[in-house]
C-alpha positions in Angstrom: -27.2 3.8 -7.4 -24.1 4.2 -9.5 -22.8 7.2 -11.3 -19.7 9.3 -12.1 -18.8 12.1 -9.8 -21.8 14.1 -8.7 -21.6 17.5 -6.9 -23.0 18.3 -3.5 -25.9 20.3 -4.8 -27.1 17.5 -7.1 -26.7 15.0 -4.3 -28.9 17.1 -2.1 -31.5 17.5 -4.8 -31.5 13.7 -5.2 -31.7 13.2 -1.5 -28.4 11.3 -1.4 -27.5 10.7 2.3 -24.3 8.7 1.9 -21.6 8.4 -0.8 -19.0 5.8 -1.3 -16.3 6.7 -3.8 -14.4 3.8 -5.5 -12.2 6.0 -7.8 -8.5 5.3 -7.8 -7.8 9.0 -7.7 -10.2 10.9 -5.6 -10.5 14.5 -6.6 -13.7 15.5 -4.9 -13.6 18.5 -2.6 -16.4 17.0 -0.5 -15.5 15.7 2.9 -18.7 13.7 3.2 -17.7 10.7 1.1 -16.3 7.4 2.2 -13.3 6.8 -0.1 -12.3 3.2 -0.9 -10.2 3.3 -4.0 -10.2 0.2 -6.1 -8.8 -0.7 -9.5 -11.0 -1.7 -12.4 -8.9 -4.8 -12.9 -7.4 -7.7 -10.9 -5.0 -5.4 -8.9 -7.2 -5.5 -5.8 -7.1 -7.7 -2.8 -10.3 -9.9 -2.9 -10.8 -9.2 0.8 -11.0 -5.5 0.1 -14.0 -6.0 -2.2 -15.7 -8.0 0.6 -14.9 -5.2 3.0 -16.6 -2.7 0.6 -19.7 -4.9 0.6 -19.7 -4.8 4.4 -19.3 -1.0 4.5 -22.2 -0.6 2.1 -24.2 -2.9 4.5 -23.2 -0.8 7.5 -24.2 2.5 5.8 -27.6 1.1 4.8 -28.2 -0.6 8.2 -27.5 2.7 10.0 -30.0 4.6 7.9 -27.6 6.3 5.5 -29.8 5.8 2.4 -30.2 6.7 -0.4 -26.6 5.6 -0.9 -24.5 6.7 -3.9 -21.7 4.4 -5.1 -19.5 6.0 -7.6 -16.2 5.8 -9.4 -14.8 8.1 -12.0 -17.3 7.5 -14.8 -19.9 5.2 -13.2 -19.5 2.6 -16.0 -17.3 -0.1 -14.6 -16.3 -0.4 -10.9 -19.4 1.1 -9.2 -22.0 -0.8 -11.2 -20.0 -4.0 -10.8 -19.8 -3.5 -7.0 -23.5 -2.6 -7.0 -24.3 -5.9 -8.8 -22.1 -7.8 -6.4 -23.8 -6.2 -3.4 -27.2 -7.3 -4.8 -25.9 -10.9 -5.1 -24.3 -10.6 -1.7 -27.7 -9.7 -0.2 -29.4 -12.6 -1.9 -31.4 -10.5 -4.4 -30.1 -12.7 -7.2 -29.1 -16.3 -7.3 -25.9 -15.6 -9.1 -23.6 -12.7 -9.7 -24.0 -12.8 -13.5 -27.8 -12.3 -13.2 -27.2 -9.3 -10.8 -24.7 -7.8 -13.2 -27.1 -8.2 -16.2 -29.8 -6.5 -14.1 -27.6 -3.5 -13.3 -26.3 -3.2 -16.9 -30.0 -3.1 -18.0 -30.4 0.1 -16.0 -28.1 2.2 -18.2 -26.7 1.4 -21.6 -23.5 3.3 -20.7 -22.6 0.6 -18.1 -19.7 -1.4 -19.5 -17.8 -3.4 -16.8 -14.3 -4.4 -17.8 -13.9 -8.1 -18.4 -10.8 -8.2 -16.2 -12.7 -6.8 -13.2 -15.7 -9.1 -13.7 -13.4 -12.1 -14.1 -11.5 -11.0 -10.9 -14.8 -10.9 -9.0 -15.8 -14.3 -10.4 -12.4 -15.9 -9.8 -11.3 -14.4 -6.5 -14.2 -12.7 -4.7 -17.2 -15.0 -5.0 -15.5 -17.9 -3.3 -14.8 -15.6 -0.3 -18.5 -14.8 -0.1 -19.4 -18.5 -0.2 -16.8 -19.3 2.4 -18.5 -16.9 4.9 -21.1 -19.0 6.5 -23.3 -16.1 7.6 -23.2 -14.6 4.1 -24.2 -17.9 2.5 -27.1 -18.3 5.0 -28.2 -14.7 4.5 -28.3 -15.1 0.7 -30.3 -18.4 1.1 -32.8 -16.7 3.4 -33.2 -13.7 1.2 -33.8 -15.9 -1.9 -36.4 -18.0 0.0 -38.2 -14.9 1.3 -38.1 -13.4 -2.2 -39.5 -16.6 -3.6 -42.4 -16.5 -1.0 -43.1 -12.9 -1.8 -43.2 -13.6 -5.5 -45.5 -16.6 -5.0 -47.8 -14.4 -2.8 -47.8 -11.7 -5.5 -48.9 -14.3 -8.1 -51.7 -15.7 -5.9 -53.1 -12.2 -5.1 -53.0 -11.0 -8.7 
């Protein structure tokens, strides 16, 4: 889930268990957020983006779901990271398809070209260089393909 800043009451109403804030300037008065500030451009270390994916993984693996990923407005960094996470987990064969999927969820999502290019040019090769990540994405795609084939035969 991606969004701009959401207050504690609304998070509680939505059942949000964990929050990761990617805003450069964190102004929330809440102490229950993980804050990992990133820029919506190429001013990030690629390794930091991979670290964010691993933090998201840890949060979800430890049962901290639903998870809210947000930046200042929820239109650039957070949806781009959400799409990258879907690719990282093998839900999509490529990052562009994952990004299109996320953009299709809300017409206000408008990732900055510089940030998307940064992901494509500097982060994706790091994911591919991690052997466990590559194997995880391959296994997820294969199991997704089997599930899709099973759904088609039972329909």
